[in-house]
N, C-alpha and C positions, 0 to 999 in steps of 0.2 A: 369415452372408446370411438377408437377405429375401427371401417367394418373391418371383421376377419377375413372378409378376401380379400383387401389391400393388405400389400404387403409395406412397410414400413421404413424408410431410408432414410438415417441421421447421417446427416452433415456437417460436419462440425472446421469449421472455420466457413461460413458462407452468408458471411454479412454482405462481402461486394462482393467484384469481380467472378472468379472463372470457378468461387464457391455459389456463390448466389448463380450463376446460371446453370449449374449442375443442376442445382437443388427447384430451381425453376421448372426444367428441361423432364425431371423425375418425374414430377407432378404428371405435368404434361403426361407421362408415360401412365400412372393412374399408381404411383406410389403415394401414400403416405410421408408426406416430408416431416422430421424435425429440422427445423434449423435453427443450429449453435454456432453461439460464438460471443465476444467479449461484450462485442461491441448492443445497448439497448438504445432506444427510444420511442417515443408516442408518434406513432407509425399516423395515427386519426386526426395529430394537428396540423399536420404537410398542409401549407397553402397551392403545395407543386404537387403532385405525383401521375410517375412513382421519379425518386429523385435519379440524375444518373447513376449509374450502378456503380461508378468506376472512384465512385466523393463516400467522401463522410459522412455522407448523410443516408448514406441507405449503409443497412442494419440492419441486425436477424429478425425487427416486427416489420420495418417495409419490405422485406420481403418474403413472408409472412402473406401479409395484406397485402399483395402482388397475384398471387398464389389461389390464396381464397380466392375475390373478387374475379380473378378467370378461368375458374370451378373449381380447381384442385383442395387439396388437403393438406392443410401444416399448421403447423407447432412452433414458435418459437422457444426456445430455452437459453438462455445465461449464460454463461462457462468462461473461467479463465484454467486456460491446458497448464498451466503453469502449476497448478495446486491437483496433486490429486487422486483428495481425496471429495476434488471442484467433479470432476474429471467421472469418479467412479458413479457419484452422488447424479451426476446428470445419465450416465448409459440405466440408472434403475429406478428413473424419475422416468422417463423413454416405457420400458417393459411396464412398470408399476400406474399407467396410465393411457398404456395403448395398445396393451396385455403381449407386445412381440416386435420382438427385433431382427429384420429381416439384412438391410447391409449397413455398414458403415464408412466412410469416407470421408479418411482422415486429410484435410485442404492445409491447414492452419502449419503456418510458418512463421519469423522470422525471419528478416533480409539485411544480410549483413555480407557484403562478397568485397574485400578484401585481404590481403594478404598477411600473418597470424604477426610480423610485427607493431599494424594497426590495428587490430581489433585487438581492444581494451578488454581483459579478463572478463568482465561484468558481462563486456557486450556478447564476449564468449558462453557464460555461464545464461546469459537469456535466449543466443537460441541453444541450445542445452537442452534447455526449459523445454523449449514452443514448438520444437523440430522432433527427438529422440523420446525424448522426460514424457511431452504429452501423447504425441500415437504409442507408445508403448502401456500408459497409465488407462488411453483409449482402451486398446486391441485386450489388456489386462481384462475390464472392466467387462466387454462382450463377449467375450468363450464361455465364458459359464452358462448365460444364455446363450447361446446358441447351441452348448452341449445339450441343451435342456432340451433344444427344435432336433435335439440328430444329428447337430452340426450338416445344418443345411445353414445357414449363415455368409456370406458374402466379404468382404473388404476389401478396400478400394483406398490403395497409399498415395497419393501424390510423393513418388519420393527420383528422383534424378536415377540415368544408369552409374556401373558400378566402369568408369572407360580413368586413364589419367589425369586429360583434360578436364576433364570437369575439379578436378581440386587445384586448377590451380588456380591463387591469390582469390581463395575461396576456402579456404582447407577448414575453416572452423562451422563454415554454415555446411560442405557439401559432409564434412564425418555423420554432422546427425541425422542423417537425411537418409544414409543405407541401410538397409536392414536388407534384414532377409523372411521367406513366407512359411509357412506353415502347413507339412505332410496333411495336414485330416481340416485343416480351411481351405478354401479358396481364398486366394489371398492375391495380389493383384498391384502391380509396382503400374500408376502411370505419370510418363511428362511428356510435354512438348516437345514437339521435332521442329518448327520454326517460334518465334518468341509469340505470345497471343498478349490481345490488350485488358492491360490490368490500369492499380490506381502505382504501381512498381515501373511498366515501361512508357507507363505515361510522362512520370520524370526525368526519358531515354528524350519522349515525344520534346520534349519545351526546350531540351540543351540542343538539339539535329531534328527540328522538325521533315524530314526525309525519311529520320526512322519509319517514320508511320506505316514505309511502302511492304518494309518486315514484319509489317503485326497481321497476326491473323486474331477473328472473331473466339470468341469464348467457344461458341455455339462446335467445334471441333473436339474439344474436351466430351461435352457434357454428351459429345454423342458416342467418343470413343469408348467414353467409364457404362452407357447403356447395354452398345453391345457388348464390351467384358461380362457386362452382367450378363445379361443374355448368352451367351454360350456355354457349355458344357461346363462342370467346376474341376470337369483334369485338366481341359484345356489351356486356361487360364489359370493353376494354383499354382505358388513360385513365378509363374513371367511376370517381365522388365520390359515394360514394352512402351515409344512414343505414341499418342494421337496420331499421327501420319500414317504409319507403319504395321498398328493396328485393324485401323482405317481400311488401312490396300487389304491386308490378309483377310478382310471379310468383304471385298470383292471392291469399293469404293476405287474410284480411276480419277475423277474429276475433283480439286481440292478448291479450283478459281471461288468456289461459294464464298469459299472460310476466306479469302484477302479481304482484310479491313479498306484496304484501295483497290478500287473494280481495276482489272487490269493487270495489278500487280502481282507479282511474282514473291511473294516472304524466301528470305534467306532462310537457309536453314539451316540452325541453330548445337544441331544433336550429331554427330559421325552415321553412315551412311549404313554401319556397321560393327557391334555391340561387339567387343570379344567374349568367348567361350574362354570360363571361370571352374571352372571341371576342371578335376584334373585325374591320371588315370587309376585311382583305386576314388572311383569317384563311390562306389559301392559296395567294396570292403571298410566298411568301417572301423570295425573289430570290435571290443567290448562298449560298452555306451556306459558313459562317465555321468552317477545324476546325482549334482550333490546334494539337491534334497535327500533323495539315498543314503548317501551319507554324511549326515549331519542327523537324522534318524536314526544310524547307526550310534553313531558318539553319543545320540543322550542316552541309547538303552544301553549302554557300559558303563554310565558314571551313577544307576541306580543301583 
């Protein structure tokens, strides 16, 4: 059991790269971190430790070991986000073993950036299982526990902003990552303003070594997530923002420390301003239709 004065943060997709960095930094900020992903290993058997954080040798077990050896609190639990029941079991197990759940960070994501005509249906289905289905399953499993805690939980989703350019050439990926917030919960979406060092961007650098100048360290992402968690719920509920832009709102002006190559200025991959998707009738919803209520009414009429 964790100490009751430590909040519990579950990071799904934390075996390497950005997810690992978020887990390590949340632990430094006194969270009891649950590191979850599909990849596991025997962290104690490694001859060289810690492993490259962007390599296959980095697993939930090595990340948990990193955290505990640095004096933090961590628990490694495997999960296959393609399996809805497995995701629910994971969330329930966190609460069973640690007594609470305060933060859910969904960082899992399958990547396939290509046009529809070059995206096989099998690949499309995988993207939807890992991205929207996995996220939905995690949020659905977490909400009952947040409800028992008086709706005091936070959800951070790695999710791109909605704007037309993002969908070009990566439709199958993009439509699976777009999600909406829930008013009674503080749910926030975050996306990098500039590319971040990871296994995925490492492949780009292999093809074009100069591309390393456009990369930032993963610390900018974890710093932004921590700032979101430390902000009032009403400020970040339903917010979709980038790491850099949110940190600027919090007073950060110098981003040079995040450049992977000292002195380089990484190219921004996000628009300077996102479109406003609200409409004139935003607050005039009219009569709400609830499918659950409709179905219950139909079932009663059959009795």
